[in-house]
C-alpha positions in Angstrom: -23.8 36.0 25.3 -21.0 38.2 23.9 -19.8 38.0 20.3 -16.9 39.2 18.3 -18.4 40.8 15.1 -17.3 39.6 11.6 -19.2 41.7 9.1 -19.9 40.0 5.8 -19.3 36.5 7.4 -21.8 34.6 5.2 -20.6 36.4 2.0 -17.0 35.5 2.9 -17.9 31.8 3.4 -19.9 31.7 0.1 -17.0 33.4 -1.7 -14.3 31.0 -0.4 -16.5 28.0 -1.1 -16.9 29.1 -4.8 -13.4 30.2 -5.3 -11.7 27.0 -3.9 -14.5 24.5 -4.9 -15.1 23.5 -1.3 -18.4 22.8 0.5 -19.6 25.5 2.8 -19.4 23.2 5.7 -15.6 22.6 5.0 -15.0 26.4 4.9 -16.9 26.9 8.1 -14.9 24.1 9.8 -11.6 25.7 8.6 -12.7 29.2 9.8 -13.6 27.7 13.2 -10.3 26.1 13.6 -8.4 29.3 12.4 -10.4 31.5 14.8 -9.6 29.1 17.7 -5.9 29.5 16.8 -6.3 33.3 16.9 -7.9 33.0 20.2 -5.0 30.9 21.6 -2.6 33.7 20.3 -4.7 36.3 22.2 -4.6 34.2 25.3 -0.8 33.9 25.0 -0.4 37.7 24.9 -2.5 38.0 28.1 -0.4 35.6 30.1 3.0 36.8 31.4 4.8 33.5 31.1 3.0 32.6 27.9 3.3 28.9 28.6 0.6 26.6 27.4 1.0 23.0 26.3 -0.4 21.7 23.1 -3.6 20.2 24.7 -4.3 23.2 27.0 -7.1 24.5 24.7 -8.7 21.2 23.7 -11.8 22.1 25.8 -12.3 25.3 23.8 -14.2 25.6 20.6 -15.6 28.4 18.3 -19.3 28.8 17.3 -20.1 30.8 14.2 -23.2 33.0 14.0 -23.9 33.6 10.3 -27.2 35.4 11.1 -25.7 38.1 13.4 -22.3 37.8 11.5 -19.8 37.0 14.4 -18.3 34.3 16.5 -18.2 33.2 20.1 -15.5 31.2 22.0 -17.0 28.6 24.3 -15.3 26.3 26.8 -16.3 23.0 28.4 -15.5 23.2 32.2 -15.7 20.6 34.9 -17.5 21.4 38.1 -15.2 20.9 41.2 -15.2 21.8 44.8 -11.9 23.7 44.7 -10.8 25.3 41.5 -7.1 24.7 40.5 -7.4 25.9 36.8 -10.1 28.4 35.9 -9.7 27.6 32.1 -10.7 23.9 32.7 -12.7 24.1 36.0 -15.4 26.0 37.8 -16.5 26.0 41.3 -19.5 24.0 42.5 -20.8 26.9 44.7 -20.6 29.4 41.8 -22.6 27.0 39.5 -25.2 26.2 42.1 -26.1 29.8 42.3 -27.8 29.5 38.9 -28.2 25.7 38.8 -28.8 24.3 42.3 -29.1 20.7 40.9 -25.5 20.8 39.6 -23.1 18.2 41.0 -19.3 18.0 41.2 -18.0 16.2 38.2 -20.6 17.5 35.8 -19.6 19.6 32.7 -20.8 23.0 31.8 -20.4 25.2 28.6 -19.3 28.7 29.4 -18.9 31.7 27.1 -15.3 33.0 27.2 -15.5 35.2 24.2 -13.1 38.2 24.4 -14.2 41.8 23.9 -14.2 43.1 20.4 -11.2 45.3 20.8 -9.3 42.7 22.8 -8.9 40.4 19.7 -5.8 42.3 18.5 -3.9 42.5 15.3 -1.5 39.7 16.1 -4.5 37.3 16.7 -6.1 38.4 13.5 -2.9 37.7 11.5 -2.6 34.3 13.1 -6.3 33.5 12.2 -5.6 34.6 8.6 -2.5 32.5 8.3 -4.1 29.4 9.8 -7.3 29.8 7.7 -5.2 29.7 4.5 -3.5 26.5 5.7 -6.7 24.9 6.9 -8.4 25.6 3.5 -5.5 24.0 1.7 -5.7 21.0 4.0 -9.5 20.7 3.4 -8.9 20.8 -0.3 -6.3 18.1 -0.2 -8.5 15.9 2.0 -11.5 16.2 -0.3 -9.3 15.5 -3.4 -7.9 12.4 -1.6 -11.3 11.1 -0.8 -12.6 11.8 -4.3 -9.7 10.3 -6.3 -8.0 7.7 -4.0 -10.0 4.8 -5.6 -9.4 6.0 -9.1 -5.7 5.4 -9.4 -5.0 3.7 -12.7 -8.3 4.8 -14.2 -8.8 7.0 -17.3 -9.8 10.6 -16.8 -10.8 13.3 -19.3 -8.3 16.2 -19.0 -8.2 19.8 -20.3 -5.0 21.8 -20.7 -5.0 24.8 -18.4 -1.5 26.2 -18.4 2.2 25.3 -18.5 4.6 25.4 -15.6 8.2 24.9 -16.6 8.2 21.6 -18.5 4.9 20.3 -16.9 1.4 20.7 -18.2 -1.2 21.7 -15.6 -4.6 20.1 -16.6 -8.1 20.1 -15.2 -9.6 16.6 -14.5 -12.9 15.4 -13.1 -13.6 12.3 -11.2 -17.0 12.0 -12.9 -19.1 12.1 -9.7 -20.3 15.6 -10.0 -17.4 17.4 -8.2 -15.7 20.5 -9.8 -12.6 20.0 -11.9 -9.4 19.5 -10.0 -5.9 20.5 -11.1 -3.5 17.7 -12.1 0.1 17.8 -13.3 1.5 16.0 -16.3 5.3 15.8 -15.9 7.6 15.9 -18.9 8.4 12.2 -18.6 4.7 11.3 -18.7 4.1 13.3 -22.0 3.9 11.8 -25.5 6.2 13.2 -28.1 3.3 13.3 -30.7 0.9 15.3 -28.4 0.2 19.0 -29.1 -0.4 20.5 -25.7 -2.2 23.8 -26.3 -4.6 25.7 -24.1 -8.0 24.0 -23.7 -6.9 20.9 -25.7 -8.5 17.8 -24.3 -6.8 14.4 -23.7 -7.5 11.2 -22.0 -5.0 10.5 -19.2 -4.2 7.7 -16.7 -4.4 8.8 -13.0 -0.9 7.8 -11.9 -0.8 8.9 -8.3 -2.8 10.8 -5.6 -0.4 12.5 -3.4 -1.2 12.6 0.3 1.6 15.1 1.2 1.4 18.9 1.7 3.9 19.6 -1.1 3.2 22.7 -3.3 1.5 22.2 -6.7 -1.2 19.9 -7.8 -2.1 16.8 -5.8 -2.8 14.6 -8.7 -0.3 13.2 -11.1 -1.5 12.0 -14.5 0.3 10.3 -17.4 0.0 9.8 -21.1 3.0 7.4 -21.3 2.0 4.9 -18.7 1.1 1.3 -19.9 -2.0 1.3 -17.8 -3.5 3.9 -20.2 -3.2 1.5 -23.2 -4.8 -1.2 -21.0 -7.8 1.0 -20.0 -8.3 2.2 -23.5 -8.5 -1.3 -24.9 -10.8 -2.2 -21.9 -13.2 0.6 -22.9 -13.2 -0.2 -26.6 -13.3 -4.0 -26.6 -16.4 -5.4 -24.9 -14.8 -8.9 -24.6 -12.1 -7.5 -22.3 -14.8 -5.8 -20.2 -16.8 -9.0 -20.0 -13.6 -10.9 -19.1 -13.8 -13.2 -22.3 -10.5 -11.8 -23.4 -7.8 -10.9 -21.0 -4.7 -8.8 -21.3 -1.8 -10.8 -20.1 1.1 -8.5 -20.5 2.0 -5.0 -21.9 5.3 -3.6 -22.9 5.3 0.1 -23.9 8.0 2.5 -25.1 6.2 5.8 -25.1 9.4 7.9 -25.1 12.1 6.1 -27.2 15.8 7.1 -26.6 16.0 8.5 -30.1 13.6 11.1 -31.7 13.9 9.1 -35.0 11.9 6.2 -33.4 8.3 6.7 -32.7 6.3 5.4 -29.7 5.3 1.7 -29.8 3.4 -0.8 -27.6 3.1 -4.5 -27.6 0.2 -6.2 -25.9 -0.3 -9.9 -25.3 -3.9 -11.2 -25.1 -5.5 -14.5 -24.4 -8.9 -16.2 -24.0 -10.2 -19.4 -22.6 -13.0 -19.6 -25.2 -12.1 -21.8 -28.2 -14.5 -19.9 -30.5 -13.1 -16.4 -29.7 -10.1 -14.9 -31.5 -8.7 -12.5 -28.9 -6.4 -10.7 -31.3 -9.2 -10.2 -33.8 -11.5 -8.9 -30.9 -9.0 -6.3 -30.1 -8.4 -5.2 -33.5 -12.1 -5.1 -34.6 -13.7 -5.1 -38.0 -11.3 -3.5 -40.5 -9.3 -2.3 -37.5 -12.1 -0.2 -36.1 -11.4 -0.8 -32.4 -7.6 -0.5 -32.4 -7.8 2.6 -34.5 -9.7 4.4 -31.8 -6.8 3.6 -29.4 -4.2 4.6 -32.0 -5.9 7.9 -32.7 -6.1 8.7 -28.9 -2.4 8.0 -28.6 -1.7 10.2 -31.6 -0.5 7.6 -34.1 1.4 5.3 -31.7 2.2 1.9 -33.2 0.4 -1.0 -31.4 1.1 -4.7 -31.9 -1.6 -7.0 -30.6 -0.2 -10.5 -30.2 -1.5 -13.9 -28.9 -0.1 -15.0 -25.7 1.0 -18.6 -25.3 2.1 -20.8 -22.3 4.8 -22.3 -24.6 7.8 -19.9 -24.4 8.9 -20.6 -28.0 5.5 -19.8 -29.5 5.1 -16.7 -27.2 8.5 -15.3 -28.3 7.8 -15.9 -31.9 4.5 -14.1 -31.7 6.0 -11.2 -29.7 8.4 -10.5 -32.6 5.5 -9.7 -34.9 5.4 -8.5 -37.6 8.7 -10.4 -38.4 8.5 -13.9 -39.7 10.4 -16.4 -37.4 11.8 -19.7 -38.6 12.8 -21.2 -35.2 13.0 -20.3 -31.5 15.8 -22.2 -29.5 15.6 -22.0 -25.7 19.3 -22.0 -24.9 19.0 -21.6 -21.2 15.6 -22.0 -19.7 16.8 -21.1 -16.2 18.6 -18.0 -17.4 15.7 -17.3 -19.8 17.9 -16.9 -22.8 16.6 -17.7 -26.3 18.0 -17.6 -29.9 15.5 -16.6 -32.5 16.3 -17.7 -36.1 14.8 -15.6 -38.9 15.4 -15.3 -42.7 18.0 -12.8 -43.8 15.3 -10.5 -45.2 13.5 -10.5 -41.8 16.5 -9.5 -39.7 15.9 -5.8 -39.7 12.2 -6.2 -39.2 12.8 -8.6 -36.3 15.3 -6.2 -34.6 13.3 -3.1 -35.4 14.5 0.4 -35.8 17.3 1.0 -33.3 16.4 -2.4 -31.7 12.9 -1.2 -30.6 11.0 -4.4 -31.8 13.3 -7.0 -30.1 13.6 -4.7 -27.0 9.8 -4.6 -26.6 9.5 -8.4 -27.3 12.0 -9.1 -24.6 10.2 -7.0 -22.1 6.9 -8.4 -23.0 8.1 -12.1 -22.7 10.7 -11.7 -20.0 13.3 -13.5 -22.1 16.6 -12.4 -23.3 16.3 -12.6 -27.1 19.2 -12.9 -29.5 18.2 -12.5 -33.2 20.2 -14.8 -35.6 20.3 -15.3 -39.3 18.9 -18.8 -40.1 21.3 -19.3 -43.0 24.5 -18.4 -41.0 23.5 -20.1 -37.7 26.1 -22.6 -36.5 24.1 -25.4 -34.8 27.1 -27.4 -33.7 28.8 -24.5 -32.0 25.6 -23.2 -30.4 24.8 -26.8 -29.2 28.2 -27.0 -27.6 27.6 -23.6 -25.8 24.2 -25.0 -24.6 25.9 -28.1 -23.2 28.5 -26.0 -21.5 25.9 -23.9 -19.9 24.0 -27.0 -18.8 27.2 -28.6 -17.4 28.2 -25.3 -15.6 24.7 -25.1 -13.9 24.9 -28.8 -12.9 28.3 -28.3 -11.3 27.2 -25.1 -9.5 24.2 -27.0 -8.2 26.4 -29.9 -7.0 28.9 -27.4 -5.3 26.0 -25.6 -3.6 24.7 -28.9 -2.3 28.2 -29.9 -1.1 28.6 -26.6 0.7 25.2 -26.9 2.3 26.0 -30.5 3.5 29.4 -29.3 4.9 27.7 -26.4 6.8 25.0 -28.7 8.2 27.8 -31.1 9.4 29.7 -28.2 11.0 26.5 -27.1 12.8 25.8 -30.6 14.0 29.5 -31.0 15.2 29.2 -27.7 17.0 26.0 -28.7 18.7 27.5 -32.0 19.8 30.6 -30.2 21.3 28.1 -27.8 23.2 26.2 -30.9 24.5 29.4 -32.4 25.7 30.4 -29.2 27.4 27.0 -28.9 29.1 27.3 -32.5 30.4 30.8 -31.8 31.8 29.6 -28.6 33.5 26.6 -30.4 34.9 28.8 -33.2 36.2 31.1 -30.6 37.9 28.2 -28.8 39.5 26.9 -32.3 40.7 30.3 -33.0 42.3 30.5 -29.6 44.0 27.0 -29.9 45.4 27.7 -33.5 46.7 31.0 -32.3 48.4 29.1 -29.4 50.0 26.4 -31.8 51.3 29.0 -34.3 52.4 27.7 -37.1 50.4 28.8 -39.1 47.4 27.7 -38.2 43.9 25.7 -41.5 43.6 23.9 -40.6 46.9 23.0 -37.1 45.5 21.7 -38.7 42.3 19.5 -41.1 44.3 18.1 -38.1 46.4 17.2 -36.2 43.3 15.6 -39.3 41.7 13.4 -39.7 44.8 12.5 -36.0 44.8 11.6 -36.1 41.1 9.4 -39.1 41.6 7.6 -37.4 44.5 6.9 -34.4 42.4 5.6 -36.4 39.5 3.3 -38.3 41.9 1.9 -35.0 43.3 1.3 -33.7 39.8 -0.5 -37.0 38.9 -2.7 -36.8 42.1 -3.6 -33.2 41.3 -4.6 -34.2 37.8 -6.7 -36.9 39.1 -8.4 -34.6 41.6 -9.1 -32.0 38.8 -10.6 -34.6 36.6 -12.8 -35.9 39.4 -14.1 -32.3 40.0 -14.8 -32.0 36.4 -16.8 -35.2 36.4 -18.7 -34.1 39.5 -19.6 -30.9 37.7 -21.0 -32.8 34.7 -18.1 -32.3 32.3 -16.7 -35.2 30.2 -13.2 -36.2 31.0 -10.8 -39.0 30.3 -9.6 -38.8 33.9 -6.7 -36.4 33.2 -6.7 -32.7 32.9 -4.6 -31.0 30.2 -4.6 -27.3 30.3 -3.2 -27.0 26.8 -5.9 -29.4 25.4 -8.6 -27.3 27.0 -7.1 -24.1 25.7 -6.8 -25.6 22.1 -10.5 -26.7 22.3 -11.6 -23.3 23.4 -10.0 -21.8 20.3 -11.7 -24.2 17.8 -14.3 -22.5 15.5 -17.9 -22.7 16.6 -21.2 -21.8 15.0 -21.1 -18.5 16.8 -17.5 -17.9 15.9 -16.9 -18.8 12.2 -13.7 -20.4 11.1 -11.3 -18.0 9.4 -9.7 -19.2 6.2 -6.6 -17.1 7.1 -6.2 -19.2 10.2 -6.1 -22.3 8.1 -3.5 -20.8 5.9 -1.3 -19.9 8.8 -1.7 -23.3 10.4 -0.9 -25.1 7.2 2.2 -22.9 6.6 3.3 -23.6 10.2 2.8 -27.4 9.7 4.9 -27.2 6.6 7.6 -25.4 8.4 7.6 -27.9 11.1 7.9 -30.6 8.5 10.9 -28.9 7.0 12.7 -28.6 10.3 12.2 -32.3 11.0 13.7 -33.1 7.6 
């Protein structure tokens, strides 16, 4: 078998594998694909018209020989009586000269390696370009496989370099693979972080890109709320054991003003009566929460108790401010007035409104801080009544419009039914006139015909039922195709019942009930 020499093939594979952190098998696969593309380029230069479709070379492949340092091009060809395409076929007579037992339709592998000098400069350039692309594709595929299940997890990262406003970091999945580059965008950085070469940070894996864009495939974050959640999960065993759960997190890692520092509010809860979820997260003398604060470079963190009661939850969310009263002004619109003493106003609102802004995001309520001493209950109660009345009127108006629309639809359907009846009557008159009989006689003929058809169907059903009984099947005397089809679809011991099917059926039944109503 002929071979195109590639001096230093094994050393090249080893070097690329080490340089790009790729398995040798991945490098060999990329090299085989690149050499095949180079061979395609060589073949195109040999053909005058140069026309090959995309699938023309699907039966060709490259075989590497690292011992003799070279490669061969092989082709799978089908044995036929008369050859129409020599790249895909070979004559039966030619094969039987060396393999008499060969038959038409069999497949043979043939060496189609070009001569050393025939694999020209253009083919070599094509091979080099394709190899670079295939190696990049292999790297991205391996990174995708390694990190796709780690999105939202915490990774240890080390600063490598800076590109524009982004920080390029080295991260590891922790499964023994070499470090991979990740990008920390400007918006995902913390203002208190000092990003210097080789500095280490803990980051949240934000996204694993599948595209072929330039730059790192991994995007990490220091400002994402998931980083706080994962840090607490690592430091608080009760969260890891699901005794304490994190219900909600509101984080402002990059405040609109530089005079306001980063801050996070986290709501926790537990089903255990003897466990204090807030105390569990803070730890003895603040030991647990201090680890998180240090990792986030001094970010303020408020751990509050979640409550199913909106008033209590809102009051807790405004910690550390002391709240006198929470008034739910509009439950549907989720608007609340929070009454605090005068000396607690600035604390409740926070610097540049940060505290109340985070409390609103944490609870999902629009919070309006009021001075308890100056609060006008009568005026606010009047506003509350007006809001309630406005919503009642809006609901009545919506109900009235819906009733009018339903009446219009029913009226339109009634008119369509009358129009169809008139059209059918006209058609009946026309057919009777054409047949030379009266309309009443035509109706009688149709009634007789319909009765005969129904009798024939009943007779056929009885005959089918009799056949089933003769064959040993149980039958009630009638054959219902839909009933048999339905029974065939019922779950059996060999075919377990799928819960998803039950959900679909239940939903369908509810939809049918709604339509009937």
